[in-house]
C-alpha positions as CSV (number, residue, x, y, z in Angstrom):
1,M,37.6,-1.2,5.0
2,A,37.2,-0.4,1.4
3,K,33.5,0.3,0.0
4,G,31.7,-2.4,-1.5
5,L,29.7,-1.3,-5.1
6,Q,26.4,-1.2,-3.2
7,D,27.5,1.7,-1.0
8,I,28.9,3.4,-4.1
9,L,25.8,3.0,-6.5
10,E,23.9,4.4,-3.2
11,H,26.0,7.2,-2.7
12,R,25.8,8.5,-6.6
13,Q,22.1,7.5,-6.3
14,Q,22.0,9.7,-3.8
15,E,24.1,12.8,-5.6
16,S,21.5,12.1,-8.6
17,F,18.7,13.2,-7.3
18,V,18.7,17.3,-6.4
19,G,15.8,19.2,-4.6
20,R,15.0,16.5,-2.2
21,E,16.4,17.9,1.0
22,E,13.3,20.1,2.0
23,Q,11.2,16.9,1.4
24,L,13.6,14.9,3.5
25,A,13.8,17.4,6.0
26,L,9.8,17.7,5.9
27,F,9.6,14.2,6.5
28,Q,12.2,14.0,9.3
29,A,10.8,17.1,11.9
30,N,7.5,15.4,10.8
31,L,8.4,12.3,13.1
32,G,9.3,15.2,15.8
33,Y,6.0,15.8,16.6
34,A,3.4,14.4,19.4
35,P,0.5,12.7,17.9
36,E,-1.3,15.6,19.5
37,D,0.7,18.2,17.6
38,P,-1.6,20.0,15.1
39,R,1.6,20.1,12.8
40,R,1.9,16.2,12.9
41,R,0.7,14.6,9.4
42,F,-0.1,10.7,9.7
43,I,-0.1,10.0,6.0
44,F,2.1,11.0,3.5
45,S,1.2,10.7,-0.1
46,V,4.1,10.8,-2.7
47,S,3.0,11.4,-6.3
48,G,4.6,11.2,-9.4
49,Q,5.0,9.5,-12.9
50,G,7.1,6.5,-13.1
51,G,10.6,6.9,-12.9
52,V,11.0,9.7,-11.3
53,G,12.1,8.7,-7.9
54,K,9.1,7.7,-6.0
55,T,10.5,4.0,-4.9
56,W,14.1,5.9,-4.2
57,L,12.2,8.6,-2.1
58,L,9.9,5.7,0.3
59,R,13.5,4.1,0.7
60,R,15.0,7.1,2.0
61,F,11.9,7.9,4.1
62,H,12.4,4.1,5.4
63,K,16.2,4.6,6.4
64,I,14.7,7.5,8.4
65,T,12.2,5.8,10.5
66,E,14.6,2.9,10.7
67,G,16.6,5.0,12.5
68,L,14.5,6.5,15.2
69,G,13.3,3.2,16.4
70,A,10.4,2.6,14.0
71,I,8.6,-0.8,13.5
72,T,8.9,-0.3,9.7
73,A,6.8,-2.7,6.7
74,C,6.5,-1.8,2.8
75,T,3.8,-3.0,0.3
76,D,3.9,-3.1,-3.4
77,E,2.1,-4.7,-6.6
78,A,3.3,-8.3,-5.0
79,E,0.0,-8.2,-2.9
80,T,-2.9,-8.3,-5.3
81,D,-5.8,-8.2,-2.1
82,V,-5.8,-6.7,0.9
83,P,-5.5,-10.2,3.4
84,G,-1.8,-10.4,1.4
85,A,-1.1,-6.7,2.0
86,M,-1.8,-7.5,5.8
87,G,0.2,-10.5,5.6
88,R,3.3,-9.3,4.3
89,I,3.2,-6.6,7.1
90,A,3.0,-9.0,9.3
91,E,6.0,-11.0,8.4
92,Q,8.1,-8.1,8.3
93,F,7.1,-7.0,11.9
94,D,7.9,-10.8,12.5
95,I,11.3,-10.7,11.4
96,Q,12.5,-7.5,13.8
97,G,11.1,-9.2,16.3
98,H,8.0,-8.0,16.6
99,P,4.9,-10.7,15.6
100,L,1.3,-9.7,15.2
101,K,0.5,-13.2,16.9
102,T,-3.1,-12.9,17.3
103,F,-3.9,-11.8,13.4
104,A,-0.7,-14.4,11.5
105,E,-2.3,-17.2,13.5
106,R,-6.0,-16.5,11.9
107,Y,-4.4,-15.6,8.9
108,R,-3.0,-18.8,8.4
109,V,-6.2,-20.3,8.9
110,Y,-7.4,-18.5,6.2
111,R,-4.4,-19.0,4.1
112,Q,-4.7,-22.4,4.3
113,R,-9.1,-22.9,3.5
114,K,-8.4,-20.6,0.7
115,E,-5.5,-22.9,-0.8
116,E,-8.0,-25.8,-0.4
117,I,-11.1,-24.1,-2.2
118,E,-8.8,-22.6,-4.7
119,A,-7.3,-26.3,-5.4
120,D,-10.8,-28.3,-5.4
121,P,-12.2,-29.2,-8.7
122,D,-15.7,-28.8,-7.4
123,A,-15.9,-25.8,-6.6
124,P,-18.0,-23.4,-8.4
125,Q,-17.1,-22.4,-12.0
126,G,-16.3,-18.8,-12.8
127,L,-16.3,-17.7,-9.1
128,P,-12.7,-16.5,-8.3
129,T,-13.3,-13.7,-11.0
130,L,-16.8,-12.4,-9.1
131,L,-15.0,-12.6,-5.7
132,G,-14.8,-9.5,-3.5
133,R,-17.3,-7.2,-5.3
134,T,-18.0,-3.4,-4.2
135,L,-21.1,-2.0,-5.3
136,T,-20.6,1.3,-6.7
137,K,-22.4,3.9,-8.5
138,G,-21.1,2.5,-11.8
139,G,-22.2,-1.3,-11.3
140,L,-20.5,-4.2,-9.7
141,R,-16.5,-3.1,-9.5
142,L,-14.0,-5.5,-8.6
143,A,-12.6,-4.6,-5.1
144,R,-11.1,-7.8,-4.0
145,C,-12.3,-7.7,-0.8
146,V,-12.7,-11.4,-0.9
147,P,-9.6,-12.6,-3.0
148,V,-10.1,-16.2,-4.2
149,G,-8.3,-15.6,-7.4
150,S,-7.7,-13.2,-9.7
151,V,-9.4,-10.0,-11.3
152,I,-10.6,-10.7,-14.7
153,T,-12.8,-8.0,-15.9
154,E,-14.1,-4.4,-14.5
155,F,-17.9,-4.8,-14.5
156,V,-19.9,-8.1,-14.4
157,D,-23.7,-8.5,-14.1
158,E,-25.3,-8.5,-10.8
159,E,-27.8,-11.1,-11.5
160,A,-25.0,-13.7,-12.5
161,F,-22.9,-12.3,-8.9
162,V,-26.1,-13.0,-6.5
163,S,-26.3,-16.3,-8.3
164,L,-22.4,-17.2,-8.5
165,A,-22.0,-15.8,-4.7
166,G,-24.8,-17.8,-3.3
167,D,-23.4,-21.0,-4.6
168,F,-20.1,-20.1,-3.2
169,F,-21.4,-19.6,0.0
170,T,-23.2,-22.7,0.2
171,Y,-20.3,-24.3,-1.1
172,V,-17.9,-23.0,1.5
173,A,-20.4,-23.9,4.4
174,R,-20.7,-27.4,3.2
175,K,-16.5,-28.1,2.2
176,I,-15.6,-26.2,5.7
177,G,-18.3,-26.8,8.5
178,N,-16.9,-24.7,10.9
179,R,-18.8,-21.4,11.4
180,D,-15.9,-18.9,12.8
181,E,-14.0,-20.6,9.6
182,V,-17.1,-20.2,7.1
183,R,-17.1,-16.4,7.9
184,L,-13.3,-16.3,7.4
185,V,-13.2,-17.5,4.1
186,L,-16.7,-15.2,3.0
187,K,-15.2,-12.1,5.0
188,P,-11.7,-12.2,5.5
189,V,-11.0,-8.3,5.6
190,E,-13.9,-7.7,8.3
191,I,-12.6,-11.1,10.6
192,L,-8.9,-10.0,9.9
193,T,-8.7,-6.0,10.5
194,P,-9.6,-6.2,13.8
195,L,-7.2,-8.4,14.9
196,F,-4.3,-6.6,12.4
197,L,-4.8,-3.3,14.4
198,A,-5.2,-4.7,18.1
199,D,-1.8,-6.6,17.2
200,L,-0.4,-3.2,16.0
201,R,-1.7,-1.1,19.2
202,K,0.3,-3.7,21.0
203,A,3.8,-2.9,18.8
204,A,3.2,0.9,19.0
205,E,3.3,0.3,22.9
206,E,6.7,0.0,22.8
207,H,8.2,1.7,19.5
208,P,6.5,4.1,16.5
209,L,5.0,2.6,13.7
210,A,5.7,3.1,9.5
211,L,4.1,1.6,6.5
212,F,5.0,1.9,3.4
213,F,2.6,1.3,0.7
214,D,4.6,1.6,-3.1
215,T,2.9,1.2,-6.9
216,Y,-0.3,2.6,-5.2
217,E,-1.8,3.1,-8.8
218,R,-2.4,-0.4,-9.1
219,T,-2.9,-1.3,-5.2
220,G,-5.2,1.7,-4.8
221,A,-7.7,-0.6,-6.4
222,F,-8.3,-2.5,-3.0
223,L,-6.2,-1.0,-0.3
224,D,-7.7,3.0,-1.0
225,L,-10.9,2.1,1.0
226,W,-9.7,-0.4,3.5
227,L,-7.0,2.3,4.5
228,R,-9.8,4.9,4.8
229,S,-12.1,2.4,6.6
230,M,-9.1,1.8,9.1
231,L,-9.1,5.6,9.7
232,E,-12.7,6.1,10.3
233,G,-12.4,3.5,12.8
234,R,-14.9,1.0,11.6
235,H,-12.6,-2.0,12.1
236,G,-11.2,-0.8,15.5
237,V,-8.9,1.9,17.5
238,S,-5.7,2.5,15.3
239,P,-2.4,3.7,17.4
240,A,-1.5,7.3,17.3
241,N,2.0,6.7,16.6
242,I,1.7,5.4,13.0
243,L,2.4,7.0,9.9
244,L,1.3,5.6,6.1
245,V,3.3,6.7,3.4
246,I,1.5,5.8,-0.1
247,A,3.4,6.2,-3.3
248,G,1.7,6.9,-6.9
249,R,1.8,7.7,-10.2
250,D,-1.5,10.1,-9.1
251,E,-2.5,12.2,-6.1
252,L,-4.7,10.6,-3.3
253,D,-8.2,11.2,-4.7
254,R,-9.1,14.9,-3.1
255,N,-13.1,14.0,-2.7
256,D,-12.7,10.5,-1.2
257,W,-9.6,12.0,1.6
258,A,-11.1,15.4,1.7
259,P,-12.1,14.2,5.7
260,Y,-8.4,13.9,6.5
261,E,-7.2,16.6,4.9
262,D,-5.4,18.0,7.5
263,T,-3.8,15.2,8.6
264,V,-2.1,14.0,5.1
265,G,1.1,15.8,3.6
266,E,1.7,15.7,0.1
267,L,5.1,15.8,-1.6
268,E,6.0,15.3,-5.3
269,A,9.0,13.4,-6.9
270,P,10.2,15.5,-9.6
271,L,13.4,14.5,-12.1
272,S,16.2,15.5,-11.5
273,W,18.3,16.8,-14.6
274,G,20.7,14.3,-15.8
275,R,17.4,11.8,-15.2
276,S,15.3,14.3,-17.3
277,A,17.2,14.5,-20.1
278,W,17.5,10.7,-20.0
279,Y,13.6,10.8,-20.2
280,A,13.7,13.2,-23.5
281,G,16.3,11.4,-25.1
282,G,16.1,12.2,-29.1
283,I,13.9,15.4,-27.4
284,L,16.5,17.1,-25.8
285,H,19.3,15.3,-25.0
286,C,20.4,11.6,-24.6
287,G,23.0,11.2,-21.5
288,P,24.2,14.3,-19.2
289,A,22.1,17.0,-19.0
290,P,23.0,19.7,-21.6
291,R,24.1,23.6,-20.7
292,G,21.5,25.6,-20.7
293,F,18.9,23.1,-19.4
294,R,16.5,24.6,-16.7
295,P,13.0,23.7,-14.9
296,E,11.4,26.3,-16.8
297,R,12.2,25.1,-20.2
298,R,11.5,21.3,-19.4
299,P,8.6,19.8,-21.5
300,S,5.4,19.6,-19.9
301,F,5.2,15.8,-20.5
302,L,8.1,15.7,-18.0
303,A,6.5,17.8,-15.2
304,C,5.2,16.2,-12.3
């Protein structure tokens, strides 16, 4: 049977990246270690500047885990909050025949109520930009843990936040009435994450799990604290045979992730010479790499 265009393109993409064999071998070897093995890494962090192949590497990792029978799911910048990320993961698990039933049922209620509030012209004005903030040293930083609307500013006035939040709590209680659903709308991460983890544990009884988080330079603002809170056990027990793969421009914050240093495998996504030359168009060479081009002569701004 003749090869299709996608087969040819994929083959060329695989050949166009050099120096990846060691990374792929390291990743695959890790999957062979038992969770109790001290060599086992539960988190892989892939970092590098835009265009150096992080997404390509994630796709290869994805195929490797699928080939070993893992249930997999991917998220990226299309998700703008934690409940949305959990919802997308649940959708992908469902497609693979492993629905997260308890979580999905409650998540549907949350989505319905959230959409009703967003469409209500009587909802408190200005609140969508203030919900879900987390108190940090710099002030009220937007974390979107209660995602109703989108983020507009980086910092907000604390008194205004408290006032609007109070108005919103009163509004939600009056509009929804049901106490459990009121808590669900006001604290979706707190309510949904334990259900999400419980369903993950059930799925993990039969298969290993692999969750991929791409474009983390954008999604880390709301996912980072959530992922670390799960590792800390704040929302319940996480399955031992789970693997988290995080890809972004920057490395994971070493201070925040210090407690998990022994469980994180760090990989850089280097450029191939052909790709480097393309990135250096107008400075080095436009097109195929010129003769004599070597890694040590690569401009510093192209280094990962």
